[in-house]
GUBA-470756 format. One record per residue (C-alpha): residue in three letters; x, y, z; residue number from 1. Coordinates in pm, 1 decimal. Layout:
rec aa: ALA | u: X | v: Y | w: Z | i: NUM
...
END
This chain:
rec aa: MET | u: 159.4 | v: -527.9 | w: 2557.9 | i: 1
rec aa: LYS | u: 143.4 | v: -151.1 | w: 2591.1 | i: 2
rec aa: VAL | u: -126.6 | v: 99.9 | w: 2500.6 | i: 3
rec aa: TYR | u: -29.5 | v: 453.6 | w: 2399.2 | i: 4
rec aa: PHE | u: -284.9 | v: 735.3 | w: 2383.1 | i: 5
rec aa: ASN | u: -234.5 | v: 965.6 | w: 2084.9 | i: 6
rec aa: ASN | u: -528.1 | v: 1203.6 | w: 2082.5 | i: 7
rec aa: ILE | u: -899.2 | v: 1277.8 | w: 2093.1 | i: 8
rec aa: SER | u: -986.7 | v: 1508.8 | w: 1807.5 | i: 9
rec aa: ARG | u: -1241.1 | v: 1787.9 | w: 1763.9 | i: 10
rec aa: ILE | u: -1484.0 | v: 1729.5 | w: 2044.2 | i: 11
rec aa: SER | u: -1595.7 | v: 2086.0 | w: 1964.8 | i: 12
rec aa: ASP | u: -1752.1 | v: 1955.6 | w: 1641.6 | i: 13
rec aa: ALA | u: -1962.2 | v: 1710.6 | w: 1841.5 | i: 14
rec aa: ILE | u: -2073.7 | v: 1987.9 | w: 2076.1 | i: 15
rec aa: ILE | u: -2183.8 | v: 2199.8 | w: 1778.7 | i: 16
rec aa: THR | u: -2415.7 | v: 1919.4 | w: 1663.8 | i: 17
rec aa: MET | u: -2638.1 | v: 1985.9 | w: 1966.6 | i: 18
rec aa: TYR | u: -2744.3 | v: 2323.8 | w: 1830.7 | i: 19
rec aa: LEU | u: -2840.9 | v: 2240.6 | w: 1473.2 | i: 20
rec aa: SER | u: -3167.9 | v: 2046.5 | w: 1500.6 | i: 21
rec aa: LYS | u: -3371.2 | v: 2320.4 | w: 1671.1 | i: 22
rec aa: ARG | u: -3194.5 | v: 2603.1 | w: 1486.7 | i: 23
rec aa: THR | u: -3033.4 | v: 2747.7 | w: 1797.2 | i: 24
rec aa: TRP | u: -2699.1 | v: 2750.6 | w: 1617.7 | i: 25
rec aa: THR | u: -2544.5 | v: 3085.5 | w: 1527.8 | i: 26
rec aa: PRO | u: -2208.1 | v: 3175.7 | w: 1377.6 | i: 27
rec aa: GLU | u: -2121.7 | v: 3343.3 | w: 1708.2 | i: 28
rec aa: LEU | u: -2200.2 | v: 3027.1 | w: 1906.6 | i: 29
rec aa: ASN | u: -2003.8 | v: 2818.3 | w: 1658.7 | i: 30
rec aa: ARG | u: -1698.6 | v: 3038.8 | w: 1711.2 | i: 31
rec aa: GLU | u: -1746.4 | v: 3045.0 | w: 2088.7 | i: 32
rec aa: ILE | u: -1755.3 | v: 2665.9 | w: 2114.2 | i: 33
rec aa: ILE | u: -1443.6 | v: 2616.5 | w: 1903.8 | i: 34
rec aa: GLU | u: -1243.1 | v: 2892.5 | w: 2073.1 | i: 35
rec aa: THR | u: -1345.5 | v: 2788.2 | w: 2425.2 | i: 36
rec aa: CYS | u: -1258.1 | v: 2422.6 | w: 2359.7 | i: 37
rec aa: ASP | u: -924.1 | v: 2529.7 | w: 2211.8 | i: 38
rec aa: ARG | u: -844.4 | v: 2712.5 | w: 2534.8 | i: 39
rec aa: VAL | u: -951.7 | v: 2426.8 | w: 2763.9 | i: 40
rec aa: PHE | u: -807.3 | v: 2129.1 | w: 2572.5 | i: 41
rec aa: ASP | u: -448.9 | v: 2078.9 | w: 2461.1 | i: 42
rec aa: LYS | u: -346.4 | v: 1969.2 | w: 2111.8 | i: 43
rec aa: ASN | u: -411.2 | v: 1602.8 | w: 2200.5 | i: 44
rec aa: GLY | u: -761.1 | v: 1657.8 | w: 2337.1 | i: 45
rec aa: GLU | u: -675.5 | v: 1636.9 | w: 2706.6 | i: 46
rec aa: TYR | u: -752.5 | v: 1913.2 | w: 2954.1 | i: 47
rec aa: GLU | u: -485.0 | v: 2181.6 | w: 2978.5 | i: 48
rec aa: VAL | u: -296.9 | v: 2194.4 | w: 3307.3 | i: 49
rec aa: PHE | u: -397.5 | v: 2555.0 | w: 3350.8 | i: 50
rec aa: TYR | u: -731.7 | v: 2683.3 | w: 3226.0 | i: 51
rec aa: ASP | u: -982.8 | v: 2955.1 | w: 3298.5 | i: 52
rec aa: THR | u: -1240.6 | v: 2825.3 | w: 3548.5 | i: 53
rec aa: LYS | u: -1532.7 | v: 2980.8 | w: 3362.8 | i: 54
rec aa: ASP | u: -1416.2 | v: 2824.4 | w: 3035.4 | i: 55
rec aa: LYS | u: -1386.4 | v: 2486.4 | w: 3204.5 | i: 56
rec aa: GLU | u: -1734.4 | v: 2511.8 | w: 3357.5 | i: 57
rec aa: LYS | u: -1882.1 | v: 2603.2 | w: 3020.1 | i: 58
rec aa: VAL | u: -1708.4 | v: 2312.3 | w: 2844.4 | i: 59
rec aa: ASP | u: -1809.2 | v: 2066.7 | w: 3115.9 | i: 60
rec aa: ASP | u: -2171.9 | v: 2170.6 | w: 3079.0 | i: 61
rec aa: TRP | u: -2155.8 | v: 2119.5 | w: 2702.7 | i: 62
rec aa: ILE | u: -1988.3 | v: 1780.7 | w: 2740.6 | i: 63
rec aa: ASN | u: -2238.5 | v: 1659.3 | w: 2999.4 | i: 64
rec aa: LYS | u: -2522.4 | v: 1745.9 | w: 2762.4 | i: 65
rec aa: LEU | u: -2339.6 | v: 1593.0 | w: 2467.4 | i: 66
rec aa: PHE | u: -2283.9 | v: 1260.2 | w: 2641.7 | i: 67
rec aa: LYS | u: -2641.0 | v: 1260.9 | w: 2773.9 | i: 68
rec aa: TRP | u: -2793.7 | v: 1291.5 | w: 2428.6 | i: 69
rec aa: GLY | u: -2519.2 | v: 1122.0 | w: 2233.4 | i: 70
rec aa: CYS | u: -2594.0 | v: 773.5 | w: 2366.8 | i: 71
rec aa: LYS | u: -2936.1 | v: 798.4 | w: 2198.4 | i: 72
rec aa: HIS | u: -2849.5 | v: 1016.0 | w: 1900.2 | i: 73
rec aa: THR | u: -2533.4 | v: 831.6 | w: 1806.1 | i: 74
rec aa: THR | u: -2442.4 | v: 1043.7 | w: 1504.5 | i: 75
rec aa: MET | u: -2335.0 | v: 1314.8 | w: 1749.7 | i: 76
rec aa: LEU | u: -2066.3 | v: 1089.3 | w: 1898.8 | i: 77
rec aa: ARG | u: -1940.0 | v: 992.6 | w: 1554.7 | i: 78
rec aa: PHE | u: -1786.4 | v: 1339.1 | w: 1534.7 | i: 79
rec aa: ILE | u: -1538.4 | v: 1245.1 | w: 1812.4 | i: 80
rec aa: ASP | u: -1234.4 | v: 1048.2 | w: 1700.5 | i: 81
rec aa: MET | u: -973.8 | v: 889.1 | w: 1921.9 | i: 82
rec aa: SER | u: -634.1 | v: 751.2 | w: 1823.6 | i: 83
rec aa: PHE | u: -422.0 | v: 490.6 | w: 2003.4 | i: 84
rec aa: THR | u: -103.4 | v: 302.2 | w: 1922.2 | i: 85
rec aa: ILE | u: -69.9 | v: -54.6 | w: 2050.7 | i: 86
rec aa: GLU | u: 263.9 | v: -225.5 | w: 2104.8 | i: 87
rec aa: GLY | u: 311.9 | v: -600.4 | w: 2136.6 | i: 88
rec aa: LEU | u: -39.8 | v: -742.9 | w: 2107.2 | i: 89
rec aa: HIS | u: -12.1 | v: -1098.4 | w: 1978.3 | i: 90
rec aa: ARG | u: -102.8 | v: -1141.2 | w: 1614.6 | i: 91
rec aa: GLY | u: -403.1 | v: -1365.5 | w: 1681.8 | i: 92
rec aa: ALA | u: -565.7 | v: -1102.8 | w: 1906.1 | i: 93
rec aa: GLN | u: -476.0 | v: -829.7 | w: 1660.1 | i: 94
rec aa: ASP | u: -657.5 | v: -1023.7 | w: 1388.5 | i: 95
rec aa: ASP | u: -963.3 | v: -1040.0 | w: 1616.3 | i: 96
rec aa: PHE | u: -950.5 | v: -662.9 | w: 1663.1 | i: 97
rec aa: ASP | u: -894.2 | v: -619.6 | w: 1291.0 | i: 98
rec aa: ALA | u: -1232.6 | v: -784.6 | w: 1237.7 | i: 99
rec aa: HIS | u: -1374.5 | v: -443.9 | w: 1337.7 | i: 100
rec aa: ALA | u: -1185.8 | v: -260.1 | w: 1060.6 | i: 101
rec aa: LYS | u: -1513.3 | v: -141.8 | w: 908.0 | i: 102
rec aa: ARG | u: -1609.7 | v: 21.0 | w: 1237.3 | i: 103
rec aa: LEU | u: -1270.0 | v: 189.9 | w: 1237.8 | i: 104
rec aa: ASP | u: -1343.7 | v: 318.8 | w: 885.9 | i: 105
rec aa: ASN | u: -1041.3 | v: 106.5 | w: 789.7 | i: 106
rec aa: ARG | u: -819.1 | v: 337.8 | w: 992.6 | i: 107
rec aa: ILE | u: -581.1 | v: 74.2 | w: 1121.6 | i: 108
rec aa: VAL | u: -223.4 | v: 10.9 | w: 1009.4 | i: 109
rec aa: ARG | u: -33.2 | v: -289.6 | w: 1146.3 | i: 110
rec aa: SER | u: 311.6 | v: -445.7 | w: 1144.1 | i: 111
rec aa: SER | u: 324.3 | v: -642.3 | w: 820.5 | i: 112
rec aa: THR | u: 422.7 | v: -1008.6 | w: 820.1 | i: 113
rec aa: ARG | u: 499.0 | v: -956.8 | w: 451.1 | i: 114
rec aa: LEU | u: 733.9 | v: -659.9 | w: 480.8 | i: 115
rec aa: ALA | u: 878.1 | v: -715.1 | w: 830.3 | i: 116
rec aa: THR | u: 1071.9 | v: -1014.8 | w: 963.2 | i: 117
rec aa: PHE | u: 977.4 | v: -1198.7 | w: 1281.7 | i: 118
rec aa: GLY | u: 1174.0 | v: -1454.6 | w: 1480.7 | i: 119
rec aa: THR | u: 1076.1 | v: -1663.2 | w: 1781.5 | i: 120
rec aa: GLU | u: 963.2 | v: -1363.7 | w: 1989.3 | i: 121
rec aa: LYS | u: 625.5 | v: -1391.9 | w: 2161.1 | i: 122
rec aa: SER | u: 383.6 | v: -1140.0 | w: 2301.1 | i: 123
rec aa: GLU | u: 380.3 | v: -1088.1 | w: 2676.0 | i: 124
rec aa: PHE | u: 66.7 | v: -1301.1 | w: 2708.3 | i: 125
rec aa: TYR | u: 237.4 | v: -1609.9 | w: 2565.0 | i: 126
rec aa: GLN | u: 569.6 | v: -1578.0 | w: 2743.9 | i: 127
rec aa: GLY | u: 608.2 | v: -1868.5 | w: 2982.5 | i: 128
rec aa: LYS | u: 296.0 | v: -2037.7 | w: 2845.7 | i: 129
rec aa: ILE | u: 421.0 | v: -2192.0 | w: 2520.3 | i: 130
rec aa: VAL | u: 753.0 | v: -2319.4 | w: 2388.7 | i: 131
rec aa: THR | u: 814.0 | v: -2376.9 | w: 2019.0 | i: 132
rec aa: THR | u: 953.7 | v: -2700.0 | w: 1883.7 | i: 133
rec aa: ASP | u: 1276.0 | v: -2521.5 | w: 1784.7 | i: 134
rec aa: GLU | u: 1317.2 | v: -2388.7 | w: 2137.5 | i: 135
rec aa: VAL | u: 1269.1 | v: -2734.4 | w: 2287.0 | i: 136
rec aa: LEU | u: 1521.9 | v: -2884.1 | w: 2047.5 | i: 137
rec aa: ASN | u: 1772.2 | v: -2615.0 | w: 2145.6 | i: 138
rec aa: MET | u: 1711.1 | v: -2690.9 | w: 2513.2 | i: 139
rec aa: LEU | u: 1783.7 | v: -3055.1 | w: 2441.2 | i: 140
rec aa: ALA | u: 2094.7 | v: -2955.5 | w: 2245.1 | i: 141
rec aa: TYR | u: 1951.9 | v: -3127.2 | w: 1941.5 | i: 142
rec aa: GLN | u: 2054.6 | v: -2957.4 | w: 1620.6 | i: 143
rec aa: LEU | u: 1830.4 | v: -2995.2 | w: 1319.5 | i: 144
rec aa: PRO | u: 2008.4 | v: -2997.6 | w: 982.7 | i: 145
rec aa: GLU | u: 2038.0 | v: -2662.6 | w: 808.6 | i: 146
rec aa: ARG | u: 1934.6 | v: -2821.2 | w: 479.7 | i: 147
rec aa: ILE | u: 1725.2 | v: -3125.0 | w: 385.2 | i: 148
rec aa: ASP | u: 1595.0 | v: -3274.5 | w: 62.6 | i: 149
rec aa: ILE | u: 1222.9 | v: -3338.9 | w: 19.3 | i: 150
rec aa: ASN | u: 1109.4 | v: -3514.4 | w: -296.5 | i: 151
rec aa: GLY | u: 1436.0 | v: -3422.3 | w: -460.1 | i: 152
rec aa: ARG | u: 1413.3 | v: -3051.8 | w: -374.8 | i: 153
rec aa: PRO | u: 1640.5 | v: -2872.6 | w: -124.1 | i: 154
rec aa: PHE | u: 1477.3 | v: -2708.8 | w: 178.7 | i: 155
rec aa: VAL | u: 1662.2 | v: -2474.9 | w: 417.4 | i: 156
rec aa: LYS | u: 1600.3 | v: -2426.5 | w: 788.3 | i: 157
rec aa: MET | u: 1414.6 | v: -2114.7 | w: 899.5 | i: 158
rec aa: GLU | u: 1233.0 | v: -2018.4 | w: 1219.5 | i: 159
rec aa: ASN | u: 965.5 | v: -2279.7 | w: 1296.1 | i: 160
rec aa: GLY | u: 1037.0 | v: -2498.2 | w: 996.6 | i: 161
rec aa: TYR | u: 1187.0 | v: -2532.2 | w: 650.8 | i: 162
rec aa: ILE | u: 1138.3 | v: -2347.1 | w: 322.2 | i: 163
rec aa: ASP | u: 1209.3 | v: -2457.1 | w: -31.6 | i: 164
rec aa: GLU | u: 1554.3 | v: -2310.8 | w: -102.4 | i: 165
rec aa: GLU | u: 1418.0 | v: -2135.7 | w: -411.1 | i: 166
rec aa: PHE | u: 1192.5 | v: -1925.5 | w: -182.8 | i: 167
rec aa: ALA | u: 1433.5 | v: -1881.3 | w: 109.6 | i: 168
rec aa: ASN | u: 1432.0 | v: -1500.8 | w: 73.7 | i: 169
rec aa: ASN | u: 1068.9 | v: -1468.3 | w: -28.8 | i: 170
rec aa: LYS | u: 884.0 | v: -1298.8 | w: 257.0 | i: 171
rec aa: ASP | u: 546.6 | v: -1408.2 | w: 122.7 | i: 172
rec aa: VAL | u: 663.2 | v: -1765.9 | w: 179.1 | i: 173
rec aa: MET | u: 853.5 | v: -1697.0 | w: 502.3 | i: 174
rec aa: ARG | u: 546.8 | v: -1564.3 | w: 680.6 | i: 175
rec aa: GLY | u: 377.8 | v: -1899.9 | w: 634.8 | i: 176
rec aa: LEU | u: 589.8 | v: -2020.7 | w: 927.1 | i: 177
rec aa: TYR | u: 502.8 | v: -1732.4 | w: 1161.5 | i: 178
rec aa: MET | u: 299.1 | v: -1817.4 | w: 1469.8 | i: 179
rec aa: LEU | u: -1.0 | v: -1622.2 | w: 1596.6 | i: 180
rec aa: SER | u: 189.8 | v: -1562.4 | w: 1921.5 | i: 181
rec aa: ILE | u: 424.8 | v: -1310.5 | w: 1757.7 | i: 182
rec aa: PRO | u: 393.6 | v: -957.9 | w: 1900.9 | i: 183
rec aa: SER | u: 254.3 | v: -698.3 | w: 1664.5 | i: 184
rec aa: ASN | u: 219.9 | v: -321.4 | w: 1668.8 | i: 185
rec aa: PHE | u: -54.9 | v: -110.3 | w: 1517.2 | i: 186
rec aa: ILE | u: -222.6 | v: 228.3 | w: 1525.8 | i: 187
rec aa: PHE | u: -597.3 | v: 274.3 | w: 1502.4 | i: 188
rec aa: LYS | u: -849.5 | v: 555.6 | w: 1496.1 | i: 189
rec aa: CYS | u: -1212.7 | v: 511.5 | w: 1596.7 | i: 190
rec aa: ASN | u: -1511.1 | v: 733.0 | w: 1670.8 | i: 191
rec aa: PHE | u: -1692.1 | v: 706.4 | w: 2003.4 | i: 192
rec aa: THR | u: -2009.1 | v: 545.6 | w: 1866.3 | i: 193
rec aa: GLU | u: -1823.5 | v: 261.0 | w: 1697.8 | i: 194
rec aa: TRP | u: -1593.5 | v: 216.6 | w: 1996.0 | i: 195
rec aa: ALA | u: -1900.0 | v: 144.8 | w: 2209.6 | i: 196
rec aa: HIS | u: -1976.3 | v: -159.1 | w: 1992.7 | i: 197
rec aa: ILE | u: -1616.4 | v: -282.6 | w: 2014.0 | i: 198
rec aa: VAL | u: -1625.3 | v: -248.3 | w: 2393.5 | i: 199
rec aa: LYS | u: -1933.7 | v: -469.7 | w: 2411.5 | i: 200
rec aa: GLU | u: -1769.3 | v: -732.7 | w: 2191.3 | i: 201
rec aa: ARG | u: -1412.1 | v: -730.8 | w: 2327.0 | i: 202
rec aa: ASP | u: -1397.7 | v: -606.4 | w: 2688.0 | i: 203
rec aa: CYS | u: -1340.4 | v: -813.3 | w: 3003.7 | i: 204
rec aa: ASN | u: -1703.7 | v: -929.4 | w: 2999.0 | i: 205
rec aa: SER | u: -1667.7 | v: -1081.6 | w: 2652.4 | i: 206
rec aa: HIS | u: -1519.0 | v: -1406.0 | w: 2520.2 | i: 207
rec aa: ALA | u: -1237.0 | v: -1219.9 | w: 2343.6 | i: 208
rec aa: ALA | u: -873.3 | v: -1325.3 | w: 2375.0 | i: 209
rec aa: PRO | u: -745.7 | v: -1221.5 | w: 2721.3 | i: 210
rec aa: GLU | u: -477.0 | v: -991.0 | w: 2582.5 | i: 211
rec aa: LEU | u: -731.3 | v: -817.3 | w: 2358.7 | i: 212
rec aa: GLN | u: -962.9 | v: -775.6 | w: 2658.0 | i: 213
rec aa: GLU | u: -673.1 | v: -614.4 | w: 2843.7 | i: 214
rec aa: MET | u: -607.9 | v: -376.8 | w: 2553.7 | i: 215
rec aa: VAL | u: -972.0 | v: -266.7 | w: 2535.7 | i: 216
rec aa: GLU | u: -983.9 | v: -213.4 | w: 2911.8 | i: 217
rec aa: LYS | u: -669.1 | v: 1.1 | w: 2902.1 | i: 218
rec aa: VAL | u: -813.7 | v: 215.2 | w: 2624.0 | i: 219
rec aa: CYS | u: -1134.9 | v: 260.1 | w: 2825.2 | i: 220
rec aa: ASP | u: -937.5 | v: 348.5 | w: 3139.2 | i: 221
rec aa: LYS | u: -747.4 | v: 618.9 | w: 2953.8 | i: 222
rec aa: LEU | u: -1063.2 | v: 767.4 | w: 2803.8 | i: 223
rec aa: GLN | u: -1233.6 | v: 771.1 | w: 3144.1 | i: 224
rec aa: SER | u: -930.5 | v: 942.7 | w: 3297.9 | i: 225
rec aa: ILE | u: -998.3 | v: 1230.6 | w: 3057.2 | i: 226
rec aa: PHE | u: -1377.6 | v: 1225.5 | w: 3072.0 | i: 227
rec aa: PRO | u: -1506.8 | v: 1062.4 | w: 3393.8 | i: 228
rec aa: GLN | u: -1850.2 | v: 1026.8 | w: 3230.7 | i: 229
rec aa: LEU | u: -1711.0 | v: 754.0 | w: 3002.9 | i: 230
rec aa: THR | u: -1770.9 | v: 463.4 | w: 3237.7 | i: 231
rec aa: LYS | u: -1816.5 | v: 108.9 | w: 3117.2 | i: 232
rec aa: GLU | u: -2189.8 | v: 150.6 | w: 3181.9 | i: 233
rec aa: TYR | u: -2190.5 | v: 452.8 | w: 2952.7 | i: 234
rec aa: TRP | u: -2033.5 | v: 263.8 | w: 2662.0 | i: 235
rec aa: TYR | u: -2293.3 | v: -10.3 | w: 2707.6 | i: 236
rec aa: SER | u: -2574.4 | v: 248.8 | w: 2699.8 | i: 237
rec aa: ILE | u: -2482.9 | v: 372.4 | w: 2352.8 | i: 238
rec aa: ARG | u: -2729.4 | v: 233.7 | w: 2099.8 | i: 239
rec aa: ASN | u: -2490.9 | v: 64.5 | w: 1861.8 | i: 240
END
């Protein structure tokens, strides 16, 4: 299972929120925040390799204040989106993560068991831990028949079982034989406030599936590598 960072978007918008409540916002400040952040961050929201020291100091001061107040005033952190692509998480764990689709604002798209075809492949977590009946039969050199009759109807052999011959090419029927150990890919987008809730529910301190825990930890590690303030303790401090 691999975790790919795509981007963090428009942290400048979140910084601007700090100056609205007490009417300290001005058009000039608005422009300064956006332009300074554009110089310090690259197109994916990570720090540029080369940046002006004064710009960096100014942005760091804004971000420190933002994260200080954002854990209490959570709407501020909702302005920050992050995007990750996940490769090879087993389908059962992906379904557990998908339970948070509302917190992702439904911004998750997955490999479809209806449109794609899966075989006997397993996610990394299940490799060496489980063996399917078909695999055992192959090890024993026992060949199941390619076609059998059940109650007078022909069934043909597929991965993990048999399908009524009439539906042999129907992917809605085929996916009924897929196991939750199959590896799946997906992309998701989430704002920082909602991510804090997911961390509390699915990190290494939770009862989540081990591979899902690993995914959440890898996402957190990447975010902290960009912003050191984003420790596990920080996510837990966010009131959500």
